[in-house]
N, C-alpha and C positions, 0 to 999 in steps of 0.2 A: 626797621620793622619787618616782620615776616611777610613774605610775598608768596602767594600760592597761584598756580596756573590751573584754572578750573574751566571745564567745558560745561556750560549750562545748556541743557537740551530739553526741549519740550515740544509737545504736539497738542494743539488746542482742540476744542470741542467741534470745530469745523472738520477735523480729521483730514486736512489737506496735505499734511506732511510734517516733517521734523525741522525745527529751527535749532541751530547750534551756534552758540556764542563762545568763542575762546576769550577768556577774561583773566587778566592779571589782577589779583585782589591783594591790596596792601592794607595792613591794619586789622583791627578786630572790632566786632560789634558795630555800633552806630558810627564809629570812626573809620569804617572800611572805605577804601577808595578804589574803584574799579577802573581798569583801562581795557577797552575792547580791542582785541587784536584782529579777529576775523569773525564774520557772521556768514553762515551759509544756510540756505533752505533747500531741503531735498524732498520733493513731493513723494507721497506714497504711490506705489503702483496702483493703477485703477482698480484692480481686483481687490486689493487689500482695503482700499477706501470704501468700496461697495460693501465689503464684509463688515467693516466697522460700523458704517451707517446702518446696515441691516440689523446688526446686534443691538445698537442703541435704539433703533426704532421699534423693534419687536420686543425687546426686553427679555428674550429667552433664546437659548442657544444649546446645541449639542456640545458635549464636552470636547470631542475631537476638534471641532471648529474653533472653540475657545482656546484650546492649547496651541493649535496651529497659528491662530491670530496673534497670540502672545509672542511666539517665536518670530514671526514675520515683522511685528512691530519692533522687537528688540534688534533684529538685523538691520532694519531701516535706521534706527537710532545709531547703530554702529557705523553704518555707511556714512551718515551725516557727520559724525565726529571725525572719522578718518579723512573725509573730504576737507573739513576745516583744518585739520592738522597738516594735511598735504599742502594746502594753499599757504599755510604759515611756515612751511619748512620744518615742521616738528613731527614727533612720533608719540605713540601712546605712552611710553615710559616717561615722557617729559611732563605729563599731566599729574597734578596732585590728585585729582579725582574728576569724574563726570558727575554732575548733578542732574539727574534725569527724572522728569516729572512723570513720564509714562502717558498712556492714552486713556482719557476718561471714557469708560464704558457705561458707568452708571454713577449718578450722584444725587442722592436724596438723603441728606444727613439725618441720623448718624451713619447710614449705610453709604458706602462709596467704593468704587473700584477704579483704580488707576493701573492699567494693565501693562506690565513690562516684566521681562526676566532679567534682573540685574546681574545674575551670575553669568548669563550668556553674553550680556553687553561687556562685562568686565573681561571675559575670556577673549572676546573679539577685538577689543582695543588694547588690553594689557595694562589696565589701571584700576584702582578702586572705583566703585560706583556708589553714589548716595541716591536713594530713591524712597518712595513711599512717604511723601511729605505730608499727606493729609491726616493720617491715622492718629498721630499723637495728639493733635488738636481735637479731633473727634472724641478721643478717649477722655479728654479733659472737659467734655461737654460742649465743644465748639462745633461750628459748621464745617471745619476743615477747608474753609474758603471765605473770602479770597486769601490767597497765600502771599501776594506780592506787596502788601502795604509796608512791611519791614524794609524791603528794597526801595520802594517808592520814597520812603522817608529819607533814606540815605541819598538817593539820587536827586530829589526834587524839592526838598523843604527849603523855605526861604524865610529870613528873619522878619521881613516887613510886608510880605505880599501873600495873600491867600492863593493857594494853588490846588487844582484838582486834576489828577491823572486818571484818564479813562482808557481802557483797552476795549476795542470793539473787535472781538473774535466771534465765535459762534454765539457766546453770551457776552454781554457788555458788563464790565464792572468798573467801579469808580473808587478812587482813594482820595479822600478829602483831607488836605494838609493845611490847617489854619496857620496863619502867619506867626512865626516864632513859638509855636506850641510844642510841647514835648510829645514823644511818640505815643504816650498814653491817651492823648486827645485826638489821635488820628481816627477817622471814621471811614469804613470801607464796606462795600456790599455789592452784590450783583444787582444791577438796575433792572435787568430783564433781557430781552433778546438783543443780540448783536446782529450777526449775519445769518443765524440759524433759520429764521423764517424765510428770508429771501432765497437762501440756498435751497430750502425745501420746495419753495414755489417753482424754482427753476428746474429742479429734478422732476417735478410733476409735469411741468409744461413741456420739457424737452428731455426725455429720459436718456437720449444718446448724446446730449450736449455736455458742456463742461461742469454743470452743476452749480453755477453761480452767475450773477448778473455782472458781467465785466464792467468795472468802473461805474456801476449803477446806471448804465446807458438806458436800459428799458425803464427803470424806475423814474429816470429824469424825464421821460416822455409821458408818464402817467399823471393822474390826478388823485389826490387823497380822497378816499371814500369815507365821509364823516361818520356814517352809521356803523361801518365796519371798525373804524378806529375806536369809536365809543364803546362798542360791544366788547372789544378786546380789553379795553381799559377797566372794565368792571371787575376783572379778576382780583380776588383778595390779595394776591401776592404784591400787586403794585401799590396797594394802600399800606402795607406793612412797613414799619421802619426797620432799619438794620439792628443787629446783625441778621443777614439772610443771604441765602445762596440758592441757585437753581441750576437747571440743566436744559440743554436744547430740546429734547423730546417733550418736556413739560411746556415750554414756550410755544412749540409748534402746535401742540394740542389746544392751547388757549386760542391761538389764531384760527385753527380749524373749526372750533366750536363757534367762534364769532362769525366765520364765513357762513355757517349753516343758518344763521339768523337773517341773512340777506337773501331775499327771494329772487332778485334779478341777477342775471349773469354779469360777471365782472371781468373786464379785460385784464390780461396778465400784467400790463403796464400799471394799471390802477391798483391791483393787489400789491405789487412790488412797492409802489409809491407809498401806500398806506403802511406797509411793514416798515419801510425806512422812517416814516414819520413817527411810528410807534417807538422805534429804537431811539430816535433823537429826542422825542418829547420826554421819555422816561429818564434819559440822561440829564436833561435840563431840569426836570423836577427834582432830581436828587441833589442839585446844587443848593436847594433850600436849607441844607445842613449848615451853610455859612450864614443864613439869613438872606433876605432879598432886599434889593437886587444883588446878584453876584458881581463882584467887582475885581475878581482876580484873573488868573490865567487858567484856561481850560486846555490841558495838554492831552492830545489824543494819539494813541498808538494802535497797532493791530491792522488786520486786513481791511477793516471798515474805513480806514483813512483813504482808501482808494475808491470808495463809493461816493461819488459826487453828490448824490441826493442827500445822503446822511450828513455829509460835511456842510452842505449849504443850509440844511435845516438847523444844524447847530449854530452856524454863523449868524443866522437870522435872529437868534435869541440871546446869544452871548457875545459881548464886545470883543473879547480876546480869546480866539480859538486858534490853536497852533498844533502841529504835530510835534511829538517829542524830539524830532530831529533838530528843531530850533532851540532845544535845550541840551543838545549834545548827546542825545540817546537816539540812535536810529529806530524809527517806529516799529519796524519789522523785527528788531532784535530785542526790544524792551523786555519781554517776558523771559527770553532765554538768559539775558543778563541778570534778571531778577533771580532766576534759579541758581546761577553761579554764586550770587551773594548768599542765598539761602544755604547752599552747599557749604560755603566757607563758614557760616555760622554753626552748622552741624559739626564740622571738624573742630571748631573752637569751643564746642559745648556751650554755645550762647543761645538762649531761647529766641526764636524768630517768629513765633506766632504773635499776633497782636490781639489780646482778648477783647479790646473795645471794637474790633472789626469782626472777629469770628464768634464771639460769645462764649469763648472758653472760660473756665473758672480760674485759670491761672496761666502765666507764661510757661511754655514748654519748649524743649528742643524738638526740632523737626527732622525727619528723615532717618533712614536705617542705612548702615554702611556695609556694603559687600566688599571684602578686601581684594586687593590685587591678586590675581591667580599666581600660584607658584611658578617660577621659571622652570622651563624644561631642562633636564640634565642629559 
């Protein structure tokens, strides 16, 4: 069977940097079998991260800043791919392609911006680039998200056991995989905030700090504020069934408005604890897709796996909570691996959106291909 070497590359809504997974992909469609060779994470430089977060928070930008940001994001992607190749003893010409998600600057379907310059990335690494994965699904009436259910079905489906794959990045999303069910019965959607609210709270609390609550240490010392949690949960997004998707700025604004309803001052630890509880509660609620009580495996990936407060909250409600590492997929590499599989589907002209998850009217191929730059003579 044909084997492709693809670098899946993505940067999440937390805008903390680029994850690259070098993956050998054998087979086609739902029969694809990936083998992870290397995973690397390359943080954005602090100035680039501040610029991205400012753009996402303000929702407006001058064109020079926008263009410069796109170039710097693309160069960060190139550095990440080259680092992964160097660690594996490979070079750019060994790659079949890079599957690059780009940086989310705005997502409010059907409008969406995934910012990257694929031609620059192709020139920097010396191989074709597959990018712009959302737009074809949006053009077919979908949300353009979540994009990973196709890959989750390949990686995690089980013939006799219900499984749910959750990624806790800036936003938390879930893929529900009923036991033995076909791809068409997969359900997936953004449950709500992942780390975006806690990261926002930390940036406000300590502007010169790292911008996140390391391991959920402060949140673990706090107490949930019931009235704050209740006020946040009243937002209509949380009552809607899927397909649905959201973005960090919307979730932060929901929490900010809920804070305004609380007249007494709140300790930062309690605000963080409440934000973590909101994340966990919405994930647990989403398991009602399987019926209640949920009796399968909850498999968690993303940066949120390092937040002890979130993981303890999940474990208090679900009997079987594990990171995806225990199912053979490193939790920090899961989404980059997923994009490698999406890239392979693009090359094979195999539709990789899942209409039951995105709301699209039909299956469509995802991604646009920028060819390998010509060799210098």
